[in-house]
Every structure is written in C-alpha cells, then in structure tokens.
KESE-800341 format. One record per residue (C-alpha): residue number from 1; chain; x, y, z. Coordinates in pm, whole numbers, padded with zeros to 5 digits. Example, Ala and Ser with C-alpha at 12.3 -4.5 7.8 and 13.67 -1.06 7.14 Angstrom:
% residues 2
+-----+----+--------+--------+--------+
:   i : ch :      u :      v :      w :
+-----+----+--------+--------+--------+
:   1 :  A :  01230 : -00450 :  00780 :
:   2 :  A :  01367 : -00106 :  00714 :
+-----+----+--------+--------+--------+
This chain:
% residues 332
+-----+----+--------+--------+--------+
:   i : ch :      u :      v :      w :
+-----+----+--------+--------+--------+
:   1 :  A :  00000 :  00000 :  00000 :
:   2 :  A :  00094 :  00347 :  00025 :
:   3 :  A :  00402 :  00489 :  00191 :
:   4 :  A :  00233 :  00638 :  00476 :
:   5 :  A :  00014 :  00376 :  00629 :
:   6 :  A :  00132 :  00469 :  00975 :
:   7 :  A : -00123 :  00752 :  00950 :
:   8 :  A : -00412 :  00525 :  00885 :
:   9 :  A : -00510 :  00426 :  01242 :
:  10 :  A : -00503 :  00676 :  01521 :
:  11 :  A : -00449 :  00522 :  01867 :
:  12 :  A : -00728 :  00552 :  02119 :
:  13 :  A : -00671 :  00771 :  02427 :
:  14 :  A : -00571 :  00465 :  02628 :
:  15 :  A : -00254 :  00409 :  02430 :
:  16 :  A : -00134 :  00764 :  02502 :
:  17 :  A : -00055 :  00674 :  02860 :
:  18 :  A :  00302 :  00589 :  02937 :
:  19 :  A :  00369 :  00233 :  02834 :
:  20 :  A :  00481 : -00016 :  03097 :
:  21 :  A :  00847 : -00102 :  03111 :
:  22 :  A :  00950 : -00353 :  02848 :
:  23 :  A :  01289 : -00506 :  02773 :
:  24 :  A :  01507 : -00272 :  02570 :
:  25 :  A :  01553 : -00538 :  02304 :
:  26 :  A :  01174 : -00562 :  02259 :
:  27 :  A :  01137 : -00183 :  02227 :
:  28 :  A :  01421 : -00163 :  01973 :
:  29 :  A :  01272 : -00454 :  01778 :
:  30 :  A :  00929 : -00286 :  01763 :
:  31 :  A :  01078 :  00043 :  01640 :
:  32 :  A :  01301 : -00133 :  01387 :
:  33 :  A :  01006 : -00335 :  01256 :
:  34 :  A :  00806 : -00015 :  01209 :
:  35 :  A :  01091 :  00157 :  01027 :
:  36 :  A :  01153 : -00137 :  00793 :
:  37 :  A :  00783 : -00178 :  00710 :
:  38 :  A :  00721 :  00194 :  00659 :
:  39 :  A :  01031 :  00260 :  00448 :
:  40 :  A :  00966 : -00056 :  00246 :
:  41 :  A :  00617 :  00063 :  00153 :
:  42 :  A :  00748 :  00395 :  00020 :
:  43 :  A :  01039 :  00263 : -00182 :
:  44 :  A :  00862 : -00048 : -00313 :
:  45 :  A :  00568 :  00157 : -00436 :
:  46 :  A :  00801 :  00407 : -00599 :
:  47 :  A :  00993 :  00121 : -00762 :
:  48 :  A :  00677 : -00032 : -00907 :
:  49 :  A :  00519 :  00291 : -01026 :
:  50 :  A :  00816 :  00460 : -01187 :
:  51 :  A :  01155 :  00337 : -01075 :
:  52 :  A :  01244 : -00007 : -01206 :
:  53 :  A :  01251 : -00229 : -01514 :
:  54 :  A :  00887 : -00302 : -01427 :
:  55 :  A :  00776 :  00057 : -01469 :
:  56 :  A :  00404 :  00022 : -01410 :
:  57 :  A :  00235 :  00366 : -01404 :
:  58 :  A : -00110 :  00244 : -01305 :
:  59 :  A : -00172 :  00363 : -00946 :
:  60 :  A : -00537 :  00251 : -00931 :
:  61 :  A : -00459 : -00108 : -01029 :
:  62 :  A : -00159 : -00115 : -00794 :
:  63 :  A : -00378 :  00008 : -00509 :
:  64 :  A : -00647 : -00253 : -00583 :
:  65 :  A : -00397 : -00539 : -00601 :
:  66 :  A : -00239 : -00438 : -00272 :
:  67 :  A : -00579 : -00422 : -00104 :
:  68 :  A : -00654 : -00775 : -00226 :
:  69 :  A : -00322 : -00896 : -00082 :
:  70 :  A : -00400 : -00722 :  00248 :
:  71 :  A : -00746 : -00881 :  00267 :
:  72 :  A : -00601 : -01227 :  00199 :
:  73 :  A : -00348 : -01178 :  00479 :
:  74 :  A : -00619 : -01058 :  00717 :
:  75 :  A : -00829 : -01367 :  00647 :
:  76 :  A : -00532 : -01602 :  00689 :
:  77 :  A : -00413 : -01425 :  01007 :
:  78 :  A : -00763 : -01440 :  01156 :
:  79 :  A : -00778 : -01813 :  01086 :
:  80 :  A : -00432 : -01873 :  01234 :
:  81 :  A : -00527 : -01666 :  01537 :
:  82 :  A : -00765 : -01942 :  01645 :
:  83 :  A : -00472 : -02180 :  01684 :
:  84 :  A : -00156 : -01975 :  01737 :
:  85 :  A : -00102 : -01708 :  02000 :
:  86 :  A :  00126 : -01506 :  01770 :
:  87 :  A : -00173 : -01422 :  01549 :
:  88 :  A : -00427 : -01394 :  01829 :
:  89 :  A : -00448 : -01013 :  01798 :
:  90 :  A : -00624 : -01053 :  01463 :
:  91 :  A : -00988 : -01169 :  01501 :
:  92 :  A : -01153 : -01406 :  01254 :
:  93 :  A : -01281 : -01238 :  00938 :
:  94 :  A : -01633 : -01098 :  00955 :
:  95 :  A : -01857 : -00895 :  00727 :
:  96 :  A : -02202 : -00782 :  00836 :
:  97 :  A : -02395 : -00570 :  00585 :
:  98 :  A : -02548 : -00342 :  00849 :
:  99 :  A : -02204 : -00270 :  00995 :
: 100 :  A : -02055 : -00233 :  00647 :
: 101 :  A : -02307 :  00039 :  00553 :
: 102 :  A : -02199 :  00244 :  00855 :
: 103 :  A : -01831 :  00204 :  00768 :
: 104 :  A : -01871 :  00275 :  00394 :
: 105 :  A : -01808 :  00654 :  00419 :
: 106 :  A : -01474 :  00581 :  00584 :
: 107 :  A : -01385 :  00343 :  00301 :
: 108 :  A : -01461 :  00609 :  00037 :
: 109 :  A : -01211 :  00839 :  00207 :
: 110 :  A : -00964 :  00552 :  00239 :
: 111 :  A : -00976 :  00463 : -00131 :
: 112 :  A : -00922 :  00825 : -00237 :
: 113 :  A : -00636 :  00860 :  00011 :
: 114 :  A : -00453 :  00550 : -00112 :
: 115 :  A : -00508 :  00620 : -00482 :
: 116 :  A : -00389 :  00982 : -00458 :
: 117 :  A : -00096 :  00877 : -00242 :
: 118 :  A :  00024 :  00626 : -00501 :
: 119 :  A : -00035 :  00879 : -00779 :
: 120 :  A :  00178 :  01132 : -00589 :
: 121 :  A :  00456 :  00876 : -00549 :
: 122 :  A :  00444 :  00804 : -00920 :
: 123 :  A :  00471 :  01168 : -01022 :
: 124 :  A :  00718 :  01321 : -00774 :
: 125 :  A :  01060 :  01231 : -00641 :
: 126 :  A :  01071 :  01054 : -00304 :
: 127 :  A :  01276 :  01344 : -00166 :
: 128 :  A :  00986 :  01578 : -00248 :
: 129 :  A :  00717 :  01329 : -00145 :
: 130 :  A :  00729 :  01428 :  00223 :
: 131 :  A :  00686 :  01794 :  00128 :
: 132 :  A :  00403 :  01724 : -00118 :
: 133 :  A :  00209 :  01543 :  00153 :
: 134 :  A :  00306 :  01761 :  00449 :
: 135 :  A : -00019 :  01958 :  00449 :
: 136 :  A : -00202 :  01676 :  00626 :
: 137 :  A : -00133 :  01865 :  00953 :
: 138 :  A : -00294 :  02181 :  00816 :
: 139 :  A : -00601 :  01993 :  00693 :
: 140 :  A : -00622 :  01800 :  01020 :
: 141 :  A : -00650 :  02131 :  01208 :
: 142 :  A : -00897 :  02266 :  00950 :
: 143 :  A : -01130 :  01964 :  00960 :
: 144 :  A : -01103 :  01929 :  01337 :
: 145 :  A : -01241 :  02282 :  01367 :
: 146 :  A : -01501 :  02268 :  01088 :
: 147 :  A : -01630 :  01916 :  01153 :
: 148 :  A : -01567 :  01860 :  01524 :
: 149 :  A : -01576 :  02221 :  01644 :
: 150 :  A : -01251 :  02172 :  01834 :
: 151 :  A : -01002 :  02457 :  01853 :
: 152 :  A : -00626 :  02412 :  01817 :
: 153 :  A : -00368 :  02566 :  02050 :
: 154 :  A : -00139 :  02851 :  01950 :
: 155 :  A :  00166 :  02621 :  01971 :
: 156 :  A :  00012 :  02370 :  01733 :
: 157 :  A : -00090 :  02650 :  01494 :
: 158 :  A :  00266 :  02784 :  01497 :
: 159 :  A :  00402 :  02438 :  01413 :
: 160 :  A :  00148 :  02406 :  01134 :
: 161 :  A :  00258 :  02745 :  00996 :
: 162 :  A :  00615 :  02615 :  00975 :
: 163 :  A :  00493 :  02309 :  00785 :
: 164 :  A :  00296 :  02523 :  00539 :
: 165 :  A :  00598 :  02749 :  00489 :
: 166 :  A :  00812 :  02441 :  00425 :
: 167 :  A :  00555 :  02321 :  00170 :
: 168 :  A :  00577 :  02641 : -00035 :
: 169 :  A :  00955 :  02678 : -00003 :
: 170 :  A :  01013 :  02312 : -00093 :
: 171 :  A :  00774 :  02336 : -00388 :
: 172 :  A :  00945 :  02643 : -00531 :
: 173 :  A :  01287 :  02482 : -00495 :
: 174 :  A :  01199 :  02142 : -00644 :
: 175 :  A :  01403 :  02076 : -00959 :
: 176 :  A :  01172 :  01803 : -01097 :
: 177 :  A :  00850 :  01985 : -01012 :
: 178 :  A :  00518 :  01832 : -01116 :
: 179 :  A :  00187 :  02015 : -01079 :
: 180 :  A : -00018 :  01691 : -01104 :
: 181 :  A :  00210 :  01530 : -00846 :
: 182 :  A :  00176 :  01829 : -00617 :
: 183 :  A : -00204 :  01831 : -00646 :
: 184 :  A : -00209 :  01455 : -00581 :
: 185 :  A :  00000 :  01510 : -00268 :
: 186 :  A : -00228 :  01787 : -00145 :
: 187 :  A : -00534 :  01572 : -00222 :
: 188 :  A : -00380 :  01281 : -00035 :
: 189 :  A : -00315 :  01514 :  00262 :
: 190 :  A : -00681 :  01616 :  00261 :
: 191 :  A : -00799 :  01257 :  00280 :
: 192 :  A : -00533 :  01156 :  00535 :
: 193 :  A : -00675 :  01424 :  00765 :
: 194 :  A : -01034 :  01320 :  00693 :
: 195 :  A : -00945 :  00955 :  00743 :
: 196 :  A : -00812 :  01020 :  01091 :
: 197 :  A : -01135 :  01193 :  01189 :
: 198 :  A : -01354 :  00923 :  01035 :
: 199 :  A : -01154 :  00647 :  01208 :
: 200 :  A : -01220 :  00812 :  01544 :
: 201 :  A : -01591 :  00831 :  01465 :
: 202 :  A : -01612 :  00477 :  01321 :
: 203 :  A : -01407 :  00268 :  01565 :
: 204 :  A : -01694 :  00256 :  01815 :
: 205 :  A : -01902 :  00066 :  01557 :
: 206 :  A : -01658 : -00228 :  01586 :
: 207 :  A : -01601 : -00201 :  01963 :
: 208 :  A : -01280 :  00002 :  01915 :
: 209 :  A : -01108 : -00295 :  01752 :
: 210 :  A : -00882 : -00168 :  01472 :
: 211 :  A : -00844 : -00517 :  01322 :
: 212 :  A : -01219 : -00559 :  01283 :
: 213 :  A : -01227 : -00216 :  01123 :
: 214 :  A : -00951 : -00330 :  00886 :
: 215 :  A : -01163 : -00629 :  00785 :
: 216 :  A : -01456 : -00411 :  00685 :
: 217 :  A : -01258 : -00121 :  00547 :
: 218 :  A : -01036 : -00336 :  00324 :
: 219 :  A : -01329 : -00539 :  00191 :
: 220 :  A : -01547 : -00235 :  00117 :
: 221 :  A : -01251 : -00055 : -00042 :
: 222 :  A : -01200 : -00345 : -00284 :
: 223 :  A : -01569 : -00336 : -00374 :
: 224 :  A : -01556 :  00041 : -00433 :
: 225 :  A : -01226 :  00047 : -00621 :
: 226 :  A : -01291 : -00244 : -00859 :
: 227 :  A : -01544 : -00063 : -01087 :
: 228 :  A : -01326 :  00250 : -01078 :
: 229 :  A : -01029 :  00050 : -01208 :
: 230 :  A : -01245 : -00114 : -01475 :
: 231 :  A : -01388 :  00216 : -01604 :
: 232 :  A : -01062 :  00412 : -01572 :
: 233 :  A : -00918 :  00244 : -01878 :
: 234 :  A : -00615 :  00113 : -01689 :
: 235 :  A : -00702 : -00252 : -01758 :
: 236 :  A : -00713 : -00204 : -02136 :
: 237 :  A : -00388 : -00007 : -02128 :
: 238 :  A : -00221 : -00275 : -01918 :
: 239 :  A : -00328 : -00546 : -02161 :
: 240 :  A : -00207 : -00358 : -02467 :
: 241 :  A :  00107 : -00187 : -02339 :
: 242 :  A :  00255 : -00394 : -02055 :
: 243 :  A :  00476 : -00672 : -02191 :
: 244 :  A :  00590 : -00823 : -01860 :
: 245 :  A :  00256 : -00944 : -01720 :
: 246 :  A :  00378 : -01302 : -01760 :
: 247 :  A :  00696 : -01228 : -01567 :
: 248 :  A :  00681 : -01391 : -01224 :
: 249 :  A :  00930 : -01137 : -01088 :
: 250 :  A :  00681 : -00854 : -01146 :
: 251 :  A :  00401 : -01027 : -00953 :
: 252 :  A :  00638 : -01120 : -00673 :
: 253 :  A :  00737 : -00754 : -00641 :
: 254 :  A :  00371 : -00647 : -00644 :
: 255 :  A :  00283 : -00905 : -00379 :
: 256 :  A :  00577 : -00812 : -00156 :
: 257 :  A :  00462 : -00450 : -00168 :
: 258 :  A :  00112 : -00558 : -00067 :
: 259 :  A :  00255 : -00759 :  00223 :
: 260 :  A :  00462 : -00459 :  00334 :
: 261 :  A :  00148 : -00245 :  00325 :
: 262 :  A : -00030 : -00494 :  00549 :
: 263 :  A :  00264 : -00520 :  00788 :
: 264 :  A :  00274 : -00146 :  00852 :
: 265 :  A : -00053 : -00176 :  01046 :
: 266 :  A :  00096 : -00448 :  01266 :
: 267 :  A :  00421 : -00252 :  01304 :
: 268 :  A :  00237 :  00063 :  01413 :
: 269 :  A :  00029 : -00138 :  01661 :
: 270 :  A :  00340 : -00298 :  01814 :
: 271 :  A :  00532 :  00029 :  01833 :
: 272 :  A :  00243 :  00194 :  02019 :
: 273 :  A :  00205 : -00110 :  02245 :
: 274 :  A :  00570 : -00144 :  02347 :
: 275 :  A :  00680 :  00221 :  02354 :
: 276 :  A :  00541 :  00551 :  02475 :
: 277 :  A :  00342 :  00799 :  02268 :
: 278 :  A :  00645 :  01030 :  02270 :
: 279 :  A :  00873 :  00755 :  02138 :
: 280 :  A :  00616 :  00680 :  01870 :
: 281 :  A :  00612 :  01046 :  01766 :
: 282 :  A :  00990 :  01083 :  01759 :
: 283 :  A :  01024 :  00756 :  01569 :
: 284 :  A :  00784 :  00873 :  01298 :
: 285 :  A :  00961 :  01207 :  01253 :
: 286 :  A :  01307 :  01049 :  01251 :
: 287 :  A :  01188 :  00792 :  00997 :
: 288 :  A :  01076 :  01071 :  00766 :
: 289 :  A :  01423 :  01228 :  00786 :
: 290 :  A :  01593 :  00897 :  00709 :
: 291 :  A :  01345 :  00836 :  00426 :
: 292 :  A :  01449 :  01164 :  00263 :
: 293 :  A :  01821 :  01093 :  00306 :
: 294 :  A :  01783 :  00741 :  00164 :
: 295 :  A :  01594 :  00879 : -00134 :
: 296 :  A :  01875 :  01125 : -00198 :
: 297 :  A :  02132 :  00844 : -00190 :
: 298 :  A :  01930 :  00579 : -00373 :
: 299 :  A :  01767 :  00782 : -00649 :
: 300 :  A :  02034 :  01053 : -00674 :
: 301 :  A :  01764 :  01320 : -00686 :
: 302 :  A :  01914 :  01669 : -00728 :
: 303 :  A :  01817 :  01892 : -00437 :
: 304 :  A :  01855 :  02270 : -00446 :
: 305 :  A :  01929 :  02473 : -00134 :
: 306 :  A :  01571 :  02605 : -00133 :
: 307 :  A :  01427 :  02256 : -00176 :
: 308 :  A :  01644 :  02122 :  00106 :
: 309 :  A :  01539 :  02409 :  00333 :
: 310 :  A :  01174 :  02341 :  00252 :
: 311 :  A :  01217 :  01971 :  00338 :
: 312 :  A :  01384 :  02071 :  00666 :
: 313 :  A :  01101 :  02310 :  00755 :
: 314 :  A :  00836 :  02047 :  00676 :
: 315 :  A :  01005 :  01785 :  00892 :
: 316 :  A :  01085 :  02030 :  01172 :
: 317 :  A :  00730 :  02164 :  01177 :
: 318 :  A :  00586 :  01811 :  01177 :
: 319 :  A :  00807 :  01712 :  01469 :
: 320 :  A :  00720 :  02031 :  01658 :
: 321 :  A :  00348 :  01975 :  01600 :
: 322 :  A :  00370 :  01618 :  01732 :
: 323 :  A :  00564 :  01735 :  02038 :
: 324 :  A :  00313 :  02013 :  02114 :
: 325 :  A :  00017 :  01777 :  02086 :
: 326 :  A :  00191 :  01521 :  02303 :
: 327 :  A :  00262 :  01784 :  02571 :
: 328 :  A : -00103 :  01897 :  02560 :
: 329 :  A : -00216 :  01538 :  02599 :
: 330 :  A :  00009 :  01487 :  02902 :
: 331 :  A : -00130 :  01800 :  03070 :
: 332 :  A : -00486 :  01676 :  03019 :
+-----+----+--------+--------+--------+
C-alpha cells in the first residue's frame, strides 16, 4: 500500500498513557520493525510505479492489487489466530452488511487517500514526497475545527505554519517539479486528515477494535475500487502496453509490496504497544528524515538549497506539532 500507512489508524486515548516497562531489546525490535515496514512501503511503491525495469504507471490497479493482498493476509491471520497465539491479535474475518453500511463513508475516504498517495509517489521524487504530503497537519486542524468544532492551540498553529511554509519553499525549490504530483500530494493530505477523523468516529461501531475495522474497510474498499479500475481504462492499457505481465518477478514484487502495506498496520500497533506515545512520535519524525536521506542516496535526486530548506522546515514543523500535541495530551 501506500508509503504512509502509519497515519491510517489513530491510537485511542488509552494508548497515550506511558507504556509499561519492556525489555530494551523488545522496544528496539518494535521500532526497527516499524521503520523497515514503513520505508519498504514507500520505496517499493516508488519502484513499481516509476523506478524499475517493471515501470508500471497504473496507481489505481496497484492500489487494488495491494488491497486484495492485504485482505487475503487478514483472512489467513484471523484463521491462524484461532490456533496460534502469535496471530491472536487478529480476530476471525467478519462482514455484516449493516455494519458495512456504517463504515462505507470511511472506506470512500480511504480509497481516495490510497489512490492519490500512489499517484503522488508516481509523479514526484521521493525526496519531495514528504513535502508534497506535508499539508495533512494543516487539513487536520482545518477539519477538526469545521467538523468537530474543536479549537487548536497557538503552539500547534505555529508548528502548522512552519509546515505550510516548508511546503511552499520546498515546492518552489523542487528541480523536478510536477503540478499533477503536487495536487495529488495535497489531495492525499486532505484525505489523510479526513481519514483520521472518520476512524475516530467509526471505531466505536466495531467495539474500538482496529483489526475488525480493517476487515470491513479493506473489503469495502476493494468493492468500491474495482469498478473505478475497470472504467478508468487502466485494464485495457495494461493489456495492450505492458509486456511483462507473464513475468513472475513482477508479480512477486507487487505481492511483496502488498505484504509490506499490510505489515505497517501491525508494526504501528506494536510500536504503540511497546513504547510511549512520545517515542512513537519521535520515531515517525526520525523515519521521515531517514526516508528523505535514503531517497537522496538511492535515487540521486538533485536537491537545491531552497528545496532542502523546505524539506527541513516540513520535517521540523511536523516534529514540533507532534511534540506540542503530546505535551497537551500529558497536561490533560
């Protein structure tokens, strides 16, 4: 799935409390697992969409295939959870139509978020990807006020201002600038913010169980996205223009990316469970920095001084925003 699945499920208030003491090796393992899964999603998706011998510029089909892989893994994990403790966190698969109707609005937002996220990855460099999608903080504040009537503190607004400034500075300094890619990133940011709000409102329908929500959300998303893929024209283009559909290596790469997308949910769950909320925040910000540096080294993307400063502002503002919200949470 997309590169930023760590944003998909917001922890309930209970997980914000300080985590009990765990062995250092377990904490390090949880953080490392999260980093590997999250970075893998970004770079694997970029590789499939525009950066390998299997250049496959069909973000809708890629998104659909990865959702199918995720659903298969959910079903298998739920079945194994009946017999093995390792998988016990994942409940058996369920799908009730009455529940599904209530969750459907969330799935619409989810599909748009994933599709635009993959489109953004296809059209922009990974170094610019973080900047293109950095406005999720701004839209989170906007929708929190307009939809939930909750005000945001001055500190959080200041951090958001730094992020917005970084967005404009980074955009103006980007050497391989793409208006469609930028709009896709902004659109993805809109739906990331909306998704967080809808998750909070929807979790109660499934007894605050994120895995049950994943069952419904993934299934409904496949149902919604399938006709979109069929009518988008991607299937006919794939049949006529893609010569490597019979290459097993391509499907292995696609499947591995789908597995990585599924694992990011587990990785985020484990990192929250075995660390503190502050550690989780710092880990996410540090991962974004490493992601940018790796993209610079791996893809050799040219970065201007203005672009680099914009990336720095976006990351700094994101980290500051997370710290401010964490401090507010602790005071409450």
